[in-house]
C-alpha positions in Angstrom: 0.3 -11.4 49.3 -1.5 -8.2 49.1 -1.2 -4.8 50.5 -3.5 -2.0 50.6 -2.0 1.7 50.0 -5.1 3.2 49.0 -5.4 0.5 46.3 -4.6 -3.1 46.5 -0.9 -4.0 45.5 -0.2 -7.9 45.1 3.3 -9.0 46.2 4.8 -11.8 44.2 6.6 -13.2 47.0 6.3 -14.2 50.9 7.2 -11.7 53.6 10.4 -12.7 55.3 10.3 -13.6 59.1 12.9 -12.9 61.7 14.7 -16.2 60.9 15.3 -15.2 57.5 19.0 -14.5 56.7 20.0 -10.8 56.5 20.9 -11.1 52.7 17.4 -12.5 52.0 15.9 -9.6 54.0 18.0 -7.1 52.1 16.6 -8.7 48.7 13.0 -8.5 49.9 13.5 -4.8 50.9 14.7 -4.1 47.1 11.8 -6.1 45.7 9.3 -4.5 48.0 10.5 -0.9 47.0 10.1 -2.2 43.2 6.6 -3.3 43.9 5.5 0.0 45.5 7.1 1.9 42.5 5.2 -0.1 40.0 2.0 0.5 41.9 3.0 4.4 41.9 3.4 4.4 38.2 0.2 2.4 37.6 -1.6 5.2 39.4 0.2 7.9 37.4 -0.8 5.9 34.1 -4.4 5.9 35.2 -4.2 9.6 36.0 -2.6 10.3 32.7 -5.5 8.4 30.9 -8.3 10.0 32.8 -6.8 13.5 33.1 -4.8 14.0 29.7 -6.7 11.6 27.3 -10.2 11.3 28.3 -10.8 14.9 28.9 -9.3 15.9 25.2 -11.7 13.9 23.2 -9.7 10.7 23.2 -12.7 8.3 23.3 -11.5 5.0 21.8 -11.8 2.4 24.4 -9.3 -0.1 23.0 -6.6 2.7 22.7 -7.4 4.0 26.3 -7.0 0.5 27.6 -3.7 -0.3 25.8 -2.3 3.1 27.0 -3.5 2.3 30.6 -1.6 -1.1 30.2 1.6 -0.2 28.5 4.2 0.9 31.2 5.4 4.2 29.5 8.0 4.7 32.0 10.2 1.7 30.9 10.8 3.3 27.6 12.7 6.3 29.1 16.1 6.3 31.0 15.7 5.8 34.6 16.5 9.6 35.4 13.4 10.5 33.5 11.1 7.9 34.7 9.2 10.4 37.0 8.2 12.4 34.0 7.1 9.7 31.8 3.5 10.7 32.5 3.7 14.3 32.6 2.1 16.3 29.6 5.5 17.1 28.1 8.0 15.4 25.7 10.6 13.3 27.6 14.1 12.6 26.5 14.5 9.0 25.2 18.2 8.6 26.0 20.9 9.6 28.4 23.3 12.6 27.1 25.3 11.8 24.4 22.8 9.1 23.0 19.8 9.2 20.7 20.8 12.6 19.1 18.4 14.5 21.6 15.6 12.4 20.6 12.3 12.8 22.6 9.2 10.6 23.4 6.1 12.7 22.2 3.4 13.6 24.8 0.7 10.9 25.3 -2.0 13.4 24.2 -0.3 13.9 20.9 0.4 10.3 20.3 -3.2 9.2 21.6 -4.7 11.7 18.9 -2.6 10.2 16.2 -3.3 6.6 17.1 -7.2 7.4 17.4 -7.3 9.2 14.0 -5.6 6.2 12.3 -8.5 3.8 13.6 -6.4 0.8 14.1 -8.0 -2.6 13.6 -6.8 -6.1 14.5 -6.5 -6.9 10.9 -4.0 -4.1 10.2 -0.3 -4.3 9.3 1.3 -1.4 11.0 4.6 0.5 10.5 5.9 2.9 13.0 8.6 5.1 11.7 11.1 6.6 13.7 10.1 4.4 16.6 12.6 5.4 19.1 12.5 3.1 22.1 9.3 1.5 21.0 6.7 2.9 23.1 4.2 3.8 20.3 4.9 0.4 18.7 3.9 -1.2 22.2 0.6 0.5 22.4 -0.3 -0.3 18.7 0.7 -4.0 19.0 -2.3 -4.3 21.4 -4.6 -2.9 18.8 -3.1 -4.2 15.4 -2.5 -7.5 13.9 1.2 -7.2 13.0 3.4 -4.2 13.9 6.8 -3.2 12.4 9.1 -0.4 14.1 11.7 1.4 12.1 14.6 3.1 13.9 17.7 4.7 12.5 19.7 5.1 15.6 21.5 2.0 16.6 21.4 2.6 20.4 17.6 3.5 20.3 16.9 0.5 18.2 18.8 -2.0 20.7 16.8 -0.3 23.5 13.5 -0.9 21.7 14.4 -4.6 21.1 15.1 -5.1 24.5 12.3 -3.0 26.1 9.4 -4.6 23.8 10.7 -8.0 24.5 10.7 -7.4 28.3 7.1 -6.4 28.2 6.1 -9.2 26.0 5.1 -7.0 23.1 5.1 -8.7 19.7 6.9 -6.1 17.4 9.4 -6.6 14.9 12.2 -3.9 15.2 14.3 -3.0 12.2 17.3 -0.6 11.8 17.1 1.8 8.7 16.4 5.2 7.3 13.0 6.6 8.1 12.6 8.3 4.9 13.0 5.3 3.1 10.6 3.2 4.8 10.7 -0.7 5.3 9.7 -1.7 1.7 10.6 -5.3 2.3 7.5 -5.8 4.5 5.2 -3.5 2.6 2.5 -2.7 2.1 1.1 -1.4 5.2 -2.6 -0.7 6.3 -1.3 2.0 8.5 2.0 4.0 8.8 2.5 6.2 11.9 5.3 8.8 11.9 6.4 9.0 15.7 7.0 12.6 15.2 6.5 15.7 13.1 7.3 15.7 9.4 8.1 18.9 7.6 8.9 17.3 4.0 6.7 14.9 2.0 7.1 11.3 3.2 6.9 10.0 -0.6 8.5 6.8 0.1 6.2 5.9 3.0 3.0 6.8 1.0 4.2 4.5 -1.8 4.3 1.6 0.9 0.7 2.1 1.8 -1.7 -0.7 0.9 -4.9 0.3 -1.3 -7.1 2.2 1.3 -4.2 2.5 3.7 -3.4 5.7 5.8 -0.4 7.5 7.2 -0.7 9.7 10.3 1.7 12.1 11.7 2.1 15.6 12.7 2.7 17.9 9.7 4.9 21.0 10.3 6.4 22.6 13.3 5.5 25.3 15.6 2.0 26.7 16.0 1.0 25.6 12.4 1.7 21.9 13.2 -1.3 19.6 13.0 -2.3 15.9 13.3 -3.1 14.7 9.8 -4.4 11.5 8.0 -3.3 10.8 4.3 -5.3 8.2 2.9 -4.5 6.2 -0.4 -7.1 5.5 -3.1 -5.4 3.9 -6.0 -2.6 6.3 -7.1 -4.2 9.2 -5.4 -3.8 10.6 -1.8 -6.2 12.6 0.1 -5.4 14.4 3.5 -7.5 15.3 6.2 -6.8 17.7 9.1 -7.5 16.3 12.5 -6.4 18.8 15.3 -3.5 21.1 15.9 -0.7 19.4 17.9 3.1 19.7 18.4 5.6 17.0 18.3 9.6 16.7 18.0 10.4 16.8 14.2 12.1 13.6 12.9 15.4 14.6 11.3 14.8 12.6 8.3 11.7 14.9 7.5 13.3 18.1 8.5 13.0 20.9 5.9 16.6 22.1 4.7 17.4 25.5 6.1 17.0 28.2 3.7 20.4 29.9 2.6 20.6 33.4 3.7 22.7 35.8 1.6 
């Protein structure tokens, strides 16, 4: 059945009648609320794409389509879902879990993904993958995607959430700085956050001609960069200034002050 609330909403069930038992009516009410909630998030997702991405030079049609289709709200706690499509970083876990980790803004992620120029032939590794949003989007663009996460709770959530939306992603637990050498080499590695120290092990796991994308640095000087491998040499390209939460494994040690 289809309702129209400014845009059509398909209901995956039949409306109850007066003869329907009360328990089934209540179940229907819950499912109806869920359907309208899904429609609301779909509208917010479209607004995110149109207002946050298209207007800031994100032009890749494949990427825009993927971000319009992947439900960003399911990758954050229920209490934070209303903020899933705002232009700010969103907590990835309830208090006490995930070590204060956050989902980077959609605009920063889109700039990273666009700079990576992902193709259907690419094998991709997402480092510090959190609950799996970046991996979910990239799974619609690449041939094979691996997601590496160090936090056990977030890793478990990533596996469950990715499976729930049908994303074909291999999730692995491990140290982000060490990478995932067992499945290397990779055509593209995306650090899902900022890095202050050199990701030496990750660069070594790039295939010839492969590239690593991430946000280098913190604060106002942070920038989206692409590091490309050519033999044993690496070249770095500045893309744009952007900010992202720093991945702990790549945080610069604090200088000792006398």
